[in-house]
PLY file of the C-alpha trace (Angstrom):
ply
format ascii 1.0
element vertex 85
property float x
property float y
property float z
element edge 84
property int vertex1
property int vertex2
end_header
-30.42 18.87 -21.66
-28.29 21.97 -21.68
-28.58 24.58 -24.37
-25.72 26.90 -23.86
-22.32 25.94 -25.39
-20.53 26.42 -22.15
-23.00 24.02 -20.42
-22.57 21.52 -23.18
-18.90 21.62 -22.88
-19.12 21.20 -19.04
-21.36 18.13 -19.54
-18.67 16.68 -21.93
-15.99 17.30 -19.43
-17.97 16.00 -16.46
-18.59 12.57 -18.31
-14.80 12.35 -19.16
-14.02 12.86 -15.53
-16.73 10.50 -14.27
-15.38 7.76 -16.55
-11.79 8.33 -15.33
-12.88 8.43 -11.73
-14.78 5.20 -11.94
-11.84 3.53 -13.62
-9.43 4.74 -10.92
-11.85 3.88 -8.06
-12.11 0.32 -9.43
-8.34 0.04 -9.58
-8.08 1.11 -5.96
-10.72 -1.32 -4.86
-9.03 -4.15 -6.60
-5.75 -3.31 -4.90
-7.45 -3.18 -1.46
-9.11 -6.49 -1.95
-5.97 -8.27 -3.11
-4.29 -6.86 0.13
-7.11 -8.05 2.40
-7.13 -11.43 0.67
-3.37 -11.77 1.22
-3.63 -10.72 4.88
-6.38 -13.27 5.40
-4.29 -15.99 3.92
-1.18 -14.81 5.79
0.63 -14.19 2.59
4.32 -13.05 2.74
3.76 -10.61 -0.02
1.26 -8.51 1.81
3.54 -5.54 2.56
4.18 -4.94 -1.14
0.40 -5.20 -1.75
-0.13 -2.64 1.08
2.43 -0.33 -0.55
0.58 -0.53 -3.87
-2.85 0.20 -2.22
-1.42 2.98 -0.17
0.21 4.62 -3.20
-3.03 4.37 -5.22
-5.00 5.89 -2.48
-2.65 8.83 -2.01
-2.63 9.53 -5.72
-6.39 9.38 -5.78
-6.65 11.78 -2.93
-4.18 14.18 -4.68
-6.24 14.08 -7.93
-9.56 14.79 -5.97
-11.04 11.31 -6.55
-11.09 10.64 -2.78
-11.29 12.99 0.11
-7.83 13.21 1.84
-9.33 12.10 5.14
-11.03 9.06 3.57
-7.77 8.03 1.90
-5.87 8.42 5.19
-8.53 6.56 7.15
-8.53 3.69 4.68
-4.74 3.54 4.82
-4.66 3.53 8.58
-7.23 0.65 8.70
-5.21 -1.36 6.15
-2.02 -0.77 7.97
-3.48 -2.13 11.17
-4.37 -5.33 9.42
-0.79 -5.91 8.31
0.67 -8.56 10.52
3.67 -7.24 12.37
6.62 -9.44 12.87
0 1
1 2
2 3
3 4
4 5
5 6
6 7
7 8
8 9
9 10
10 11
11 12
12 13
13 14
14 15
15 16
16 17
17 18
18 19
19 20
20 21
21 22
22 23
23 24
24 25
25 26
26 27
27 28
28 29
29 30
30 31
31 32
32 33
33 34
34 35
35 36
36 37
37 38
38 39
39 40
40 41
41 42
42 43
43 44
44 45
45 46
46 47
47 48
48 49
49 50
50 51
51 52
52 53
53 54
54 55
55 56
56 57
57 58
58 59
59 60
60 61
61 62
62 63
63 64
64 65
65 66
66 67
67 68
68 69
69 70
70 71
71 72
72 73
73 74
74 75
75 76
76 77
77 78
78 79
79 80
80 81
81 82
82 83
83 84
């Protein structure tokens, strides 16, 4: 356990960020799973779901929740799964 006031504050801040990041990661994972399920079922709404997942991944990368290369790689892999007409 930290003793200095600055270390105690840093612990509080880290806990807030950890909870916020977990929540955001969960939201992204859910969006990705919905898109993958839609593509497996050949659902017509999958382009919109890809757009949602892509947007969340980009936002997460800009906020520092994901590394930018990880987000780009995930978006690329999801885009390849989109059935092209």
